[in-house]
A tleap script that builds the chain and sets N, CA, C and O, in Angstrom:
source leaprc.protein.ff14SB
mol = sequence {
  NMET PRO ALA VAL ILE ASP PRO ASP GLY VAL
  GLU LEU GLU THR ILE CYS GLU LEU VAL ASP
  LEU SER GLY LEU ARG VAL VAL ASP VAL GLY
  CYS GLY GLU GLY ARG LEU SER PHE ALA CYS
  ALA ARG GLU GLY ALA GLU VAL PHE ALA PHE
  ASP PRO ASP GLU ASP VAL VAL ALA THR ALA
  ARG ASP GLU THR PRO ARG GLU LEU ARG LYS
  ARG LEU ARG PHE GLU VAL ALA HIE ALA ARG
  GLU ILE GLU LEU PRO LYS GLY GLU PHE ASP
  LEU ALA LEU PHE SER TRP SER CLEU
}
set mol.1.N position { 28.932 302.398 -126.874 }
set mol.1.CA position { 30.104 303.486 -127.913 }
set mol.1.C position { 30.072 304.693 -127.724 }
set mol.1.O position { 29.213 305.158 -128.474 }
set mol.2.N position { 30.730 305.785 -126.888 }
set mol.2.CA position { 30.600 306.995 -126.861 }
set mol.2.C position { 30.178 307.673 -128.113 }
set mol.2.O position { 30.058 307.045 -129.164 }
set mol.3.N position { 29.917 309.133 -128.000 }
set mol.3.CA position { 29.641 309.546 -129.076 }
set mol.3.C position { 30.895 310.266 -129.304 }
set mol.3.O position { 31.571 310.511 -128.305 }
set mol.4.N position { 31.414 310.731 -130.703 }
set mol.4.CA position { 32.704 311.439 -131.084 }
set mol.4.C position { 31.960 312.508 -131.487 }
set mol.4.O position { 31.015 312.486 -132.275 }
set mol.5.N position { 32.582 313.768 -130.719 }
set mol.5.CA position { 31.667 315.034 -131.144 }
set mol.5.C position { 33.074 315.815 -132.011 }
set mol.5.O position { 34.144 316.147 -131.499 }
set mol.6.N position { 32.604 315.979 -133.620 }
set mol.6.CA position { 33.444 317.030 -134.427 }
set mol.6.C position { 34.504 316.077 -134.577 }
set mol.6.O position { 35.541 316.371 -133.982 }
set mol.7.N position { 34.494 314.770 -135.371 }
set mol.7.CA position { 35.945 313.620 -135.617 }
set mol.7.C position { 36.865 314.594 -136.629 }
set mol.7.O position { 38.059 314.360 -136.821 }
set mol.8.N position { 36.133 315.750 -137.269 }
set mol.8.CA position { 37.059 315.560 -138.364 }
set mol.8.C position { 37.269 317.318 -138.077 }
set mol.8.O position { 37.308 318.116 -139.013 }
set mol.9.N position { 37.343 317.569 -137.186 }
set mol.9.CA position { 38.101 318.953 -136.357 }
set mol.9.C position { 37.193 320.669 -137.197 }
set mol.9.O position { 37.424 321.856 -136.968 }
set mol.10.N position { 36.532 320.236 -137.824 }
set mol.10.CA position { 35.967 321.502 -138.187 }
set mol.10.C position { 35.415 322.715 -137.446 }
set mol.10.O position { 35.164 323.841 -137.875 }
set mol.11.N position { 35.274 322.134 -136.077 }
set mol.11.CA position { 34.699 323.141 -135.562 }
set mol.11.C position { 35.901 323.999 -134.975 }
set mol.11.O position { 35.842 325.229 -134.956 }
set mol.12.N position { 36.961 323.308 -134.512 }
set mol.12.CA position { 38.010 324.322 -134.749 }
set mol.12.C position { 38.815 324.930 -135.592 }
set mol.12.O position { 39.611 325.805 -135.251 }
set mol.13.N position { 38.683 324.557 -136.618 }
set mol.13.CA position { 39.278 324.838 -137.982 }
set mol.13.C position { 38.526 326.005 -138.473 }
set mol.13.O position { 38.898 326.949 -139.170 }
set mol.14.N position { 37.320 325.710 -137.922 }
set mol.14.CA position { 36.427 327.361 -138.137 }
set mol.14.C position { 36.538 328.448 -137.215 }
set mol.14.O position { 36.648 329.632 -137.532 }
set mol.15.N position { 36.496 327.850 -135.735 }
set mol.15.CA position { 36.715 329.003 -135.105 }
set mol.15.C position { 38.096 329.873 -135.224 }
set mol.15.O position { 38.211 331.055 -134.901 }
set mol.16.N position { 39.073 329.063 -135.735 }
set mol.16.CA position { 40.785 329.912 -136.232 }
set mol.16.C position { 40.294 330.392 -137.383 }
set mol.16.O position { 40.592 331.586 -137.416 }
set mol.17.N position { 39.817 330.149 -138.152 }
set mol.17.CA position { 39.560 330.714 -139.436 }
set mol.17.C position { 39.078 332.347 -139.085 }
set mol.17.O position { 39.524 333.402 -139.536 }
set mol.18.N position { 37.861 332.059 -137.981 }
set mol.18.CA position { 37.428 333.630 -138.063 }
set mol.18.C position { 38.004 334.288 -136.924 }
set mol.18.O position { 37.789 335.496 -136.831 }
set mol.19.N position { 38.798 333.640 -135.905 }
set mol.19.CA position { 39.668 334.640 -134.937 }
set mol.19.C position { 41.206 333.734 -134.460 }
set mol.19.O position { 41.327 332.510 -134.517 }
set mol.20.N position { 42.161 334.614 -134.045 }
set mol.20.CA position { 42.805 334.523 -133.749 }
set mol.20.C position { 43.294 334.223 -132.204 }
set mol.20.O position { 43.649 335.070 -131.384 }
set mol.21.N position { 43.224 332.887 -132.032 }
set mol.21.CA position { 43.290 332.688 -130.813 }
set mol.21.C position { 44.375 333.181 -129.704 }
set mol.21.O position { 44.129 333.095 -128.501 }
set mol.22.N position { 45.321 333.587 -130.096 }
set mol.22.CA position { 46.335 333.890 -129.412 }
set mol.22.C position { 46.429 335.135 -128.515 }
set mol.22.O position { 46.442 336.223 -129.090 }
set mol.23.N position { 46.492 335.106 -127.273 }
set mol.23.CA position { 46.620 335.655 -126.227 }
set mol.23.C position { 45.212 336.133 -125.797 }
set mol.23.O position { 45.199 336.868 -124.809 }
set mol.24.N position { 43.807 335.783 -126.481 }
set mol.24.CA position { 42.774 336.034 -126.062 }
set mol.24.C position { 42.136 335.207 -124.733 }
set mol.24.O position { 42.365 333.998 -124.714 }
set mol.25.N position { 41.540 335.642 -123.887 }
set mol.25.CA position { 40.885 335.125 -122.683 }
set mol.25.C position { 39.519 334.561 -123.385 }
set mol.25.O position { 38.718 335.293 -123.965 }
set mol.26.N position { 39.406 333.411 -123.270 }
set mol.26.CA position { 38.498 332.570 -123.340 }
set mol.26.C position { 37.090 331.865 -122.247 }
set mol.26.O position { 37.478 331.315 -121.217 }
set mol.27.N position { 36.252 331.885 -122.384 }
set mol.27.CA position { 35.026 331.178 -121.543 }
set mol.27.C position { 35.071 330.026 -122.702 }
set mol.27.O position { 35.381 330.138 -123.888 }
set mol.28.N position { 34.578 328.665 -121.818 }
set mol.28.CA position { 34.300 327.833 -122.464 }
set mol.28.C position { 33.110 327.044 -121.703 }
set mol.28.O position { 33.325 326.195 -120.839 }
set mol.29.N position { 31.872 327.424 -122.126 }
set mol.29.CA position { 30.578 327.344 -121.506 }
set mol.29.C position { 30.336 325.644 -121.727 }
set mol.29.O position { 30.460 325.052 -122.799 }
set mol.30.N position { 29.940 325.008 -120.343 }
set mol.30.CA position { 29.667 323.663 -120.640 }
set mol.30.C position { 30.824 322.654 -121.563 }
set mol.30.O position { 30.514 321.783 -122.375 }
set mol.31.N position { 31.954 322.991 -121.237 }
set mol.31.CA position { 33.368 322.660 -121.232 }
set mol.31.C position { 33.382 320.916 -121.930 }
set mol.31.O position { 33.807 320.517 -123.014 }
set mol.32.N position { 32.790 320.239 -120.895 }
set mol.32.CA position { 32.565 319.087 -121.095 }
set mol.32.C position { 33.964 318.582 -120.706 }
set mol.32.O position { 34.631 319.383 -120.051 }
set mol.33.N position { 34.666 317.110 -121.062 }
set mol.33.CA position { 36.184 316.787 -121.172 }
set mol.33.C position { 36.842 318.119 -121.815 }
set mol.33.O position { 37.904 317.905 -122.399 }
set mol.34.N position { 36.378 319.489 -121.805 }
set mol.34.CA position { 37.709 319.874 -122.413 }
set mol.34.C position { 38.312 320.088 -123.517 }
set mol.34.O position { 39.294 320.824 -123.613 }
set mol.35.N position { 37.744 319.417 -124.535 }
set mol.35.CA position { 38.003 319.210 -126.184 }
set mol.35.C position { 38.429 320.432 -126.344 }
set mol.35.O position { 39.637 320.632 -126.474 }
set mol.36.N position { 37.585 321.391 -126.363 }
set mol.36.CA position { 38.215 322.950 -127.417 }
set mol.36.C position { 38.486 323.848 -126.128 }
set mol.36.O position { 39.024 324.936 -126.333 }
set mol.37.N position { 38.176 323.507 -124.866 }
set mol.37.CA position { 39.332 324.146 -124.383 }
set mol.37.C position { 41.095 324.328 -124.198 }
set mol.37.O position { 41.808 325.284 -123.892 }
set mol.38.N position { 41.382 322.779 -124.580 }
set mol.38.CA position { 42.475 322.140 -124.794 }
set mol.38.C position { 42.835 322.731 -125.799 }
set mol.38.O position { 43.926 323.272 -125.622 }
set mol.39.N position { 42.363 322.899 -126.914 }
set mol.39.CA position { 42.278 322.971 -128.485 }
set mol.39.C position { 42.737 324.383 -128.484 }
set mol.39.O position { 43.833 324.617 -128.993 }
set mol.40.N position { 41.958 325.470 -127.918 }
set mol.40.CA position { 41.994 326.780 -127.719 }
set mol.40.C position { 43.774 327.590 -126.724 }
set mol.40.O position { 44.637 328.458 -126.857 }
set mol.41.N position { 43.302 326.421 -125.755 }
set mol.41.CA position { 44.936 326.711 -124.895 }
set mol.41.C position { 46.066 326.285 -125.850 }
set mol.41.O position { 46.988 327.099 -125.816 }
set mol.42.N position { 46.260 325.327 -126.632 }
set mol.42.CA position { 47.238 325.339 -127.685 }
set mol.42.C position { 47.643 326.251 -128.661 }
set mol.42.O position { 48.813 326.393 -129.016 }
set mol.43.N position { 46.674 326.879 -129.102 }
set mol.43.CA position { 46.055 327.824 -129.777 }
set mol.43.C position { 46.668 329.421 -128.867 }
set mol.43.O position { 46.874 330.308 -129.695 }
set mol.44.N position { 46.953 329.854 -127.455 }
set mol.44.CA position { 47.636 330.526 -127.232 }
set mol.44.C position { 46.645 331.353 -126.346 }
set mol.44.O position { 47.027 332.366 -125.760 }
set mol.45.N position { 45.147 330.813 -126.254 }
set mol.45.CA position { 44.331 331.392 -125.615 }
set mol.45.C position { 44.288 331.037 -123.993 }
set mol.45.O position { 44.661 329.913 -123.657 }
set mol.46.N position { 43.931 331.783 -123.191 }
set mol.46.CA position { 43.800 331.714 -121.636 }
set mol.46.C position { 42.455 331.144 -121.433 }
set mol.46.O position { 41.450 331.662 -121.921 }
set mol.47.N position { 42.438 330.147 -120.759 }
set mol.47.CA position { 41.157 329.555 -120.674 }
set mol.47.C position { 40.645 329.320 -119.410 }
set mol.47.O position { 41.239 328.821 -118.455 }
set mol.48.N position { 38.996 329.886 -119.495 }
set mol.48.CA position { 38.297 329.500 -118.044 }
set mol.48.C position { 37.143 328.971 -118.913 }
set mol.48.O position { 36.443 329.597 -119.709 }
set mol.49.N position { 37.105 327.455 -118.520 }
set mol.49.CA position { 36.050 326.574 -118.723 }
set mol.49.C position { 35.131 325.897 -117.498 }
set mol.49.O position { 35.714 325.638 -116.445 }
set mol.50.N position { 34.166 325.701 -117.580 }
set mol.50.CA position { 33.051 325.208 -116.814 }
set mol.50.C position { 32.107 324.481 -117.333 }
set mol.50.O position { 31.799 324.382 -118.521 }
set mol.51.N position { 31.524 323.830 -116.168 }
set mol.51.CA position { 30.599 322.441 -116.917 }
set mol.51.C position { 29.868 322.145 -115.321 }
set mol.51.O position { 30.498 322.436 -114.304 }
set mol.52.N position { 28.706 321.638 -115.266 }
set mol.52.CA position { 27.746 321.252 -114.224 }
set mol.52.C position { 28.218 319.639 -114.127 }
set mol.52.O position { 27.893 319.099 -113.069 }
set mol.53.N position { 28.652 319.139 -114.706 }
set mol.53.CA position { 28.995 317.730 -114.761 }
set mol.53.C position { 30.409 317.640 -113.648 }
set mol.53.O position { 31.438 318.002 -114.219 }
set mol.54.N position { 30.608 317.234 -112.215 }
set mol.54.CA position { 31.511 317.163 -112.049 }
set mol.54.C position { 32.527 316.331 -112.248 }
set mol.54.O position { 33.718 316.464 -111.969 }
set mol.55.N position { 31.831 315.285 -112.860 }
set mol.55.CA position { 32.880 314.089 -113.616 }
set mol.55.C position { 33.743 314.471 -114.578 }
set mol.55.O position { 34.967 314.340 -114.590 }
set mol.56.N position { 32.886 315.048 -115.548 }
set mol.56.CA position { 33.605 315.652 -117.190 }
set mol.56.C position { 34.988 316.451 -116.443 }
set mol.56.O position { 36.192 316.394 -116.692 }
set mol.57.N position { 34.344 317.062 -115.618 }
set mol.57.CA position { 35.208 318.541 -115.241 }
set mol.57.C position { 36.707 317.609 -114.530 }
set mol.57.O position { 37.844 317.912 -114.893 }
set mol.58.N position { 36.541 316.901 -113.885 }
set mol.58.CA position { 37.650 316.306 -112.810 }
set mol.58.C position { 38.766 315.264 -114.039 }
set mol.58.O position { 39.964 314.981 -114.014 }
set mol.59.N position { 37.494 314.901 -115.135 }
set mol.59.CA position { 38.404 314.271 -116.179 }
set mol.59.C position { 38.962 315.278 -117.029 }
set mol.59.O position { 39.938 314.802 -117.609 }
set mol.60.N position { 38.722 316.648 -117.395 }
set mol.60.CA position { 39.190 317.838 -118.078 }
set mol.60.C position { 40.663 317.657 -117.149 }
set mol.60.O position { 41.655 317.162 -117.685 }
set mol.61.N position { 40.678 317.993 -116.090 }
set mol.61.CA position { 41.786 318.165 -114.800 }
set mol.61.C position { 42.854 317.257 -114.710 }
set mol.61.O position { 44.003 317.480 -114.327 }
set mol.62.N position { 42.239 315.979 -115.191 }
set mol.62.CA position { 43.163 314.972 -114.556 }
set mol.62.C position { 43.979 314.701 -116.205 }
set mol.62.O position { 45.140 314.301 -116.287 }
set mol.63.N position { 43.077 315.020 -117.450 }
set mol.63.CA position { 44.068 315.017 -118.770 }
set mol.63.C position { 44.481 316.170 -119.327 }
set mol.63.O position { 44.560 316.180 -120.555 }
set mol.64.N position { 44.801 317.272 -118.654 }
set mol.64.CA position { 45.210 318.366 -118.782 }
set mol.64.C position { 46.775 318.617 -119.036 }
set mol.64.O position { 47.504 318.939 -118.098 }
set mol.65.N position { 47.325 318.435 -120.513 }
set mol.65.CA position { 48.444 317.971 -120.333 }
set mol.65.C position { 49.502 319.208 -119.832 }
set mol.65.O position { 49.268 320.342 -120.251 }
set mol.66.N position { 50.580 319.003 -119.001 }
set mol.66.CA position { 51.555 320.018 -118.091 }
set mol.66.C position { 51.457 321.126 -118.846 }
set mol.66.O position { 50.771 322.058 -118.426 }
set mol.67.N position { 52.053 321.212 -119.959 }
set mol.67.CA position { 52.019 322.419 -120.528 }
set mol.67.C position { 51.519 323.514 -121.181 }
set mol.67.O position { 51.917 324.425 -121.906 }
set mol.68.N position { 49.920 322.879 -120.382 }
set mol.68.CA position { 48.717 323.754 -120.973 }
set mol.68.C position { 48.202 324.159 -119.539 }
set mol.68.O position { 47.266 324.949 -119.416 }
set mol.69.N position { 48.922 323.522 -118.328 }
set mol.69.CA position { 48.122 323.744 -117.260 }
set mol.69.C position { 47.739 325.389 -116.680 }
set mol.69.O position { 46.774 325.771 -116.017 }
set mol.70.N position { 48.802 326.077 -117.175 }
set mol.70.CA position { 48.716 327.714 -116.751 }
set mol.70.C position { 47.949 328.321 -117.386 }
set mol.70.O position { 47.367 329.191 -116.738 }
set mol.71.N position { 47.592 328.214 -118.752 }
set mol.71.CA position { 46.382 328.654 -118.956 }
set mol.71.C position { 45.188 328.157 -119.423 }
set mol.71.O position { 44.674 328.467 -120.498 }
set mol.72.N position { 44.658 327.230 -118.450 }
set mol.72.CA position { 43.386 326.199 -118.171 }
set mol.72.C position { 43.084 326.354 -116.908 }
set mol.72.O position { 43.920 326.036 -116.062 }
set mol.73.N position { 41.781 326.893 -116.514 }
set mol.73.CA position { 41.188 326.723 -115.535 }
set mol.73.C position { 39.871 325.896 -115.659 }
set mol.73.O position { 38.944 326.391 -116.300 }
set mol.74.N position { 39.731 324.657 -115.082 }
set mol.74.CA position { 38.531 324.639 -115.115 }
set mol.74.C position { 37.595 324.685 -113.836 }
set mol.74.O position { 38.181 324.726 -112.754 }
set mol.75.N position { 35.979 324.682 -113.831 }
set mol.75.CA position { 35.485 324.943 -112.571 }
set mol.75.C position { 33.889 323.954 -112.839 }
set mol.75.O position { 33.192 323.862 -113.849 }
set mol.76.N position { 33.761 323.434 -111.701 }
set mol.76.CA position { 32.392 322.838 -111.651 }
set mol.76.C position { 30.873 323.963 -111.441 }
set mol.76.O position { 30.715 324.502 -110.345 }
set mol.77.N position { 30.195 324.129 -112.200 }
set mol.77.CA position { 29.101 325.141 -112.363 }
set mol.77.C position { 28.500 325.319 -113.371 }
set mol.77.O position { 28.992 325.269 -114.498 }
set mol.78.N position { 27.107 325.602 -113.040 }
set mol.78.CA position { 25.911 325.711 -114.107 }
set mol.78.C position { 25.893 326.830 -114.224 }
set mol.78.O position { 25.838 327.643 -113.301 }
set mol.79.N position { 25.969 327.234 -116.235 }
set mol.79.CA position { 25.729 328.487 -116.591 }
set mol.79.C position { 24.557 329.079 -116.210 }
set mol.79.O position { 24.616 330.301 -116.346 }
set mol.80.N position { 23.489 328.668 -115.774 }
set mol.80.CA position { 22.389 329.311 -114.944 }
set mol.80.C position { 22.587 330.056 -113.744 }
set mol.80.O position { 21.859 330.898 -113.217 }
set mol.81.N position { 23.928 329.507 -113.334 }
set mol.81.CA position { 24.355 329.950 -111.719 }
set mol.81.C position { 25.530 331.001 -111.736 }
set mol.81.O position { 25.539 332.089 -111.160 }
set mol.82.N position { 26.293 330.572 -112.338 }
set mol.82.CA position { 27.438 331.072 -112.136 }
set mol.82.C position { 27.473 332.643 -112.771 }
set mol.82.O position { 26.776 333.094 -113.680 }
set mol.83.N position { 28.464 333.278 -112.025 }
set mol.83.CA position { 28.630 335.248 -112.475 }
set mol.83.C position { 29.662 335.389 -112.855 }
set mol.83.O position { 30.618 335.364 -112.080 }
set mol.84.N position { 29.773 335.543 -113.893 }
set mol.84.CA position { 31.237 336.057 -114.597 }
set mol.84.C position { 31.028 337.527 -115.171 }
set mol.84.O position { 30.223 338.184 -115.832 }
set mol.85.N position { 32.477 337.656 -114.389 }
set mol.85.CA position { 32.666 339.423 -114.532 }
set mol.85.C position { 32.458 339.974 -116.178 }
set mol.85.O position { 32.912 339.440 -117.191 }
set mol.86.N position { 31.824 340.913 -116.100 }
set mol.86.CA position { 31.703 341.738 -117.729 }
set mol.86.C position { 32.849 342.422 -118.236 }
set mol.86.O position { 33.371 343.372 -117.653 }
set mol.87.N position { 33.270 341.910 -119.394 }
set mol.87.CA position { 34.466 342.263 -120.120 }
set mol.87.C position { 35.369 341.206 -119.385 }
set mol.87.O position { 36.472 341.732 -119.538 }
set mol.88.N position { 35.530 340.378 -118.885 }
set mol.88.CA position { 36.587 339.529 -118.314 }
set mol.88.C position { 36.967 338.725 -119.902 }
set mol.88.O position { 38.149 338.607 -120.225 }
set mol.89.N position { 36.047 338.300 -120.655 }
set mol.89.CA position { 36.303 337.265 -121.539 }
set mol.89.C position { 36.461 338.157 -123.252 }
set mol.89.O position { 35.689 339.006 -123.699 }
set mol.90.N position { 37.393 337.739 -123.738 }
set mol.90.CA position { 37.470 338.495 -125.554 }
set mol.90.C position { 36.338 337.413 -126.229 }
set mol.90.O position { 35.415 337.963 -126.830 }
set mol.91.N position { 36.327 336.034 -126.188 }
set mol.91.CA position { 35.454 335.185 -126.429 }
set mol.91.C position { 34.424 333.878 -125.892 }
set mol.91.O position { 34.805 333.027 -125.089 }
set mol.92.N position { 33.592 333.900 -126.266 }
set mol.92.CA position { 32.463 332.926 -125.251 }
set mol.92.C position { 32.405 331.917 -126.088 }
set mol.92.O position { 32.174 332.290 -127.238 }
set mol.93.N position { 32.579 330.269 -125.899 }
set mol.93.CA position { 32.221 329.343 -126.650 }
set mol.93.C position { 31.382 328.468 -125.985 }
set mol.93.O position { 31.586 328.173 -124.807 }
set mol.94.N position { 30.470 328.028 -126.618 }
set mol.94.CA position { 29.104 327.069 -126.429 }
set mol.94.C position { 28.908 326.350 -127.065 }
set mol.94.O position { 27.994 326.553 -127.864 }
set mol.95.N position { 29.628 325.087 -127.108 }
set mol.95.CA position { 29.228 323.983 -128.214 }
set mol.95.C position { 29.065 322.732 -127.673 }
set mol.95.O position { 29.888 322.097 -127.014 }
set mol.96.N position { 27.578 322.314 -128.098 }
set mol.96.CA position { 27.254 320.608 -128.085 }
set mol.96.C position { 26.642 320.972 -126.469 }
set mol.96.O position { 26.904 320.123 -125.616 }
set mol.97.N position { 25.989 321.974 -126.109 }
set mol.97.CA position { 25.994 321.873 -124.579 }
set mol.97.C position { 24.151 322.269 -124.234 }
set mol.97.O position { 23.665 322.594 -123.150 }
set mol.98.N position { 23.662 322.148 -125.158 }
set mol.98.CA position { 22.430 322.242 -124.868 }
set mol.98.C position { 21.743 320.885 -124.994 }
set mol.98.O position { 20.541 320.777 -124.752 }
savepdb mol mol.pdb
quit
């Protein structure tokens, strides 16, 4: 049985209490299947998400709701190797990626 991460949704709730995501540019490091990426995009953020696992990135791309496709970009990359432009993002998320 796969693990359920944050079944009560407190992680996103806490993020939303701390910051208004609407209009922010967010990078989701180690995005997995896009759980937080989708949630941030639903809140109005533009999200660049990446993960080194090709299979989970493929799943995230396949499961991206049509209405969020313009706000989300998923890439296969490892945090040690990717070069992110300075000043490009307002918020970085790094959840359950260790």
